[in-house]
N, C-alpha and C positions, 0 to 999 in steps of 0.2 A: 514366472524369475527373474530377473531378471542375472544375465550369466557373469560370469567372475571379471570376461574379459572386456564388455561393459564400462563395472565399477573400477577395474585398471585404466582405462580409460579416460577413466573422470580424474582418477589420480591425478595423471600425466598430466591436462590439463590443468588442472592446479597448483600441479608442479611449473608448469609452462607460466603459467598467471603470474609467476613471482620473477623468474628467471628473464622473463620476454617481455612482460607485460605491465610492471613496477606497481604490483600489488606491496601494499604494504603487511596488513595481515587481516587475514577472512577464516571461515568457515564455510561447511558444507555436509548438508545433513541427509541423507537417500531415507525414504522409511517406505517399507512392501510388508503389506500382509498384520500392518500395523507392529513391524519392528522396525527398528531402523538398521538398516543392511550397508548404510556405508555412513562413517564420521569423519571429518579432518579439519583440522586445524594448525594455522602455519601463521610464522611472521609475527609481530610486533605490536604493541597496544599504539603507538607512541612514533614516533620519526625517534630514530640517536640523537644522542646527545654525549658527545665527549666518549663515542662508542654503547652510551650501555641503552638498554629500551627495554621495556620487558616484556617477556613474550608472550605470545596472545597462548590462551590455555584455551579449550574447553568451555568452562563457566566466563569468556569475556563476552562482556554484553558491548550491544554498540549503536548508533538509532540507526531507523532503518526508513523512515520517512514515509512514503504512503503504503509500504507494503505495510503497517499500519491500518489503513483498510481496511481490510480483511477481515480480523478478527472484529475488529469496529462492526462492521455490517453483520459479525456473527451474535453479536450484542442485542443488535434493534432483530433480530430474529425470533432469536430466545422471545427477551422481553414480549415480545407480538406475538409469541404462540403464550406464552407466561400469564397474561395481561388476556389470552383465550377472543386477540382480536387478529381482524385478514390484512393481508397485508396493502390489498387493493380495496379496505377505507382511510378516506381524510386524514390528515395529517389531522387537519385543527378538532376531530372528535376529542385526542385528547392533548391538544395545545392548540388553546383559541384566539390565544392573540396570533398565531401565525395565518391566520385569516385574512387578516388585511395586506389591501392592498391587489385584490385580486388572487390570490391563493388561499381560498376557500376549497378548492373541488380538487388538489394537489394529492395525490397519495402518498403513503410511507414508500411502495414502489416506484413512484414516479422518480420520487427522491435521493433510493437508493440508485435508480438505473440514469441519475447527473440526468433526467430532463424535466429538475423544479424548476433551471432560471436563472438558479442563482448563487452561479457559477463569478457572481465582480456584486461588491454591496457600492453603494453611492454616498450611504455617511459614513466615513470612514470612525475605525474603531480597530486599537487596540487587541494584537491579538491573549496577550497575554490579562484583556481583561473582557471576561469573559460576558456577563452583565448586558455589557457593551455592544459586543457582537451579537448576542441574541437577540436586542431590543434594534441593529442595523437589521436584519435576519427578517423581523418581524415587521417593517417599514418597507422591504425591498422591496418593489414589483418585477414579475418577473422580468430577465433579462432575454427572453424566448419566448415566446407564447406558445400555446399545444400546437403541435400539428409544422410546428419550424424543424423538431428535431431536438439534436442532442447538447450536449458541451460540459468536457468535466469539467468535476467541482474540487480542486485541489488543493481547498483552504478550506471555505465554507462546508466543507462536506463532514467534515470531522463534529462541528461549531451543530451542526441542524440535527447530527445523528446523537449524540450529547446530553441535548436536549428531551431528544424524541426520550431515549432510555430514558431519564428523569421521569419525564413525563409516566410514562407508562409501566415504571417499575417503586419510583419515589429512590434507587440509590441517587447519592448524592453526588456520584457522577458516574458516563459513559464506566470510567477506570479502575473506579472502586464493583462497580457493578463484573469488569471482564475480573477482576479481581477473586470476586466470593465467585463468583460462578464458574471461571473457565481459569483460569491459573493458578488460582490455589487450591481449591479439589483435585487435579487433575499435574499439578509440578509444574507447568509449564513455567518457566527461566523469561519470560516478557511482560514486559510495565507499559500501562500506560499512564505516568506520571510516576517517575522513579524514586523510593528513597533514599532519604541521604544515607543509608546503612549498607546503597547497597552502589555507591559513589565511586569507587575505586576502581571497581569492574570495568569501571566505563570508557571503552577505547577514546583515543582524541580520534576526532573529523577532522582528516584533510582535501580541498579542493585541488580539480586533476585538472586536466590541458580538457582543452572541450574537446567532444570529441560529439557526431551526428549525422547521422544517417544522406542520400539525398530525399530521405522518403517524408526529414525533416525538415526540411529546407523552408515554408512555408511557416512553421512555426516559430520558428526562430525569426522571420520576416515578420511577421506580427508582434513579437514581444520585443522590438526594437521600437516599438510604434505606442505609445502611450496612452492611444485614445484607442488602444482595439480592445476587443472582448478576452485578449488568449495577454496581454501584459495588464489590466485590470485583475484579470481573476488571479491571477500569480501576486498580489498583491494586497491578495482580501479576504480577511482582516491584514494590516501592515504589523510588520515586524518577523524578525528572523528572518530577512532579507540577504544572510551569509549563512554558508557554509562552517566556518568557525560560529558562529550564533549558538549551534546547540551544544559547542562547549561550552557554555554555561549554566549552571548546576540552576540556576532562575527557571531555561529553557527544558533541560529534559528535567524537569521534576513539573512540570506544565500542566501532564496529560492532556493529551490535543490529539483526540481521533485519529484526524488525516493523517495525524505527518509526527507525531511525539514518541512514538513507539519502540521501546528498548531495549533488547533481548538479545536473544543467542538464537545462532542456525540449528539448531536441535529442538530452539521449544518452539519455533514458526513451521517447521516442519512438519514436531510431533499434535499440536496444532489440525493440521492438515488433515492428517493422516489418522487425528480418531476423533475431530470431533468437529473439523469442517459441516457445513447444511447440506444433503441429498439438496441439489438442484437437478432443474427438470432436465435441465441438457436445452434450452430454448433462447434465446439470449431476449431480454425486454430490452434493449438498446444494441443495435449493429447497424455502423457506417460511419458519411462521416459527421466527427468531430468539429462543433467551432469555439471553442478551445485550442487541442491540439492542430486541428484544422490538417485530421488525418483519420481513416477508419479507423473505429474501437467498440468495442462490444465491451457491454455487462448486464449482468445478472445475482440480483438481490443481493448488490454493492459490489460483486466480485467481479471485476475484470477479465474476461475470454477471449481470444483471439478472433478477431473478423472474418465473417465470410466473403468472398466474392460473390454478388450478386450476382453472375453471369453461370456461374461454374459450383458453386455450391463449397469451392475448399474456401482451404485458410489461406488465408492473404500472408500471412506469420506466421510462424510456432515459434514464439518467446514459450508457450506451457505446452511442449511437444506434439507428436501428431494428434492427438485427436483430441477432438473435438467440443469431447465434454470437458474435459482438462479447464481450471478455472484457479484463477490465485490474484495477485494483484505483485506489484514492484515501486520498489522502491527510487526514489530519484537518488543517480551516482549508479547504483549498480547491482542494486539490492534487490533481489526476485526466488519468487516464495508461492506454488499452487500444489493442484492435489489434482491428479486422473486421475478419476471412477474409473473409467475401463479399462485400466492398467496395475485398478490400486494400488497408487504412485506418489508419494508428497515428497517436494524437491524444497532444498531451499540452500537460499546463499544470502551470507553477508561479508561484510567489509569497510574497513574505514578509512581508504585512497578514495575516492571518489573521482568517478570521470562524468562528464559535463554531458544531456544528454538527455532526452524527455522521454526515449525508449531502452531496456538494458539493452549496452553490448557486450561484444566478442569473451569477456571474460565470463558472462554467467551465459549466454547463449553457447559458448563452446561446449560448457561442463552440461549443458541442458540435449546437444545434437549429444556427444556424447556417450550419455546415459541412454538413449534408446540406438543408440549403435549409427549415427548418422553422420561420422565423420568416417575419415581416411584411415 
């Protein structure tokens, strides 16, 4: 079990985030042995006006952006299992229109591993127009050919998974499948498509100051080039291009499985502790990412820490020291993962975002404290 002194250190880092790092409202949940061993919540749901602000409570909801991709991947894996389909079958076996433009052999595994080469769409489609996005995906030839590596699909990933789940299960959407299969039966306060009845519990998101490490320099250089795959990927499909756009009720209700999940830290950590699939431990993708322009690794739709090909050691420890750990970060700093080696699940969510494509010190120092690797 995690020693009490390490849990105390997590509490201290959490408090430091508010005192020194501009945290507005946040929660942390840690599970081990299928039970919650630490829960923290503090701050405010919005910036104070005239000295007044709503306190951040245990059930405060907040958008977590790409941390949604973990639950979405689990939906695909469950739907494949329910339909008695192999992850290595072609997607076109259940979605025939997907075969167009040279995609007939692409498998579910390749889609989940960000190897489909569909990060960018040539035909403009609005993120709020689901049918138009799906048609654009169907007609899109791969941006990367087999053997050319992988590239993170920041936005199209959710639409790919959504349509796959619909085809496999007959569900009206991945969000409904998530609610019926995972969230409802297991009382997970996490939504992929927020109902109006829950709107009053959602914290307001705020953009933050630019934060990125030297490791992210190439990404930000490419992001300034409209012709780059990096820039095109983060604009496909178009819409919701600002942080504050996710405060719009239409966006919150949109149910985007790649970036639109809204929930609590407790729900995310509980998902990883109780329901996350068992992975093999060997990444489907590990190496240079043509969108992030830095090393990334994925297995079955979940992100992992990439390994140095020479030493076999982790290049970074966003998910703790275990090589088996997997999860997913979200834009601005949210982070959730499961470490099977230590039977440990962690989730951190917040509403004061920090720019950067990788997790920032607010979450990373919490993880380091949890594993006892801080001074």
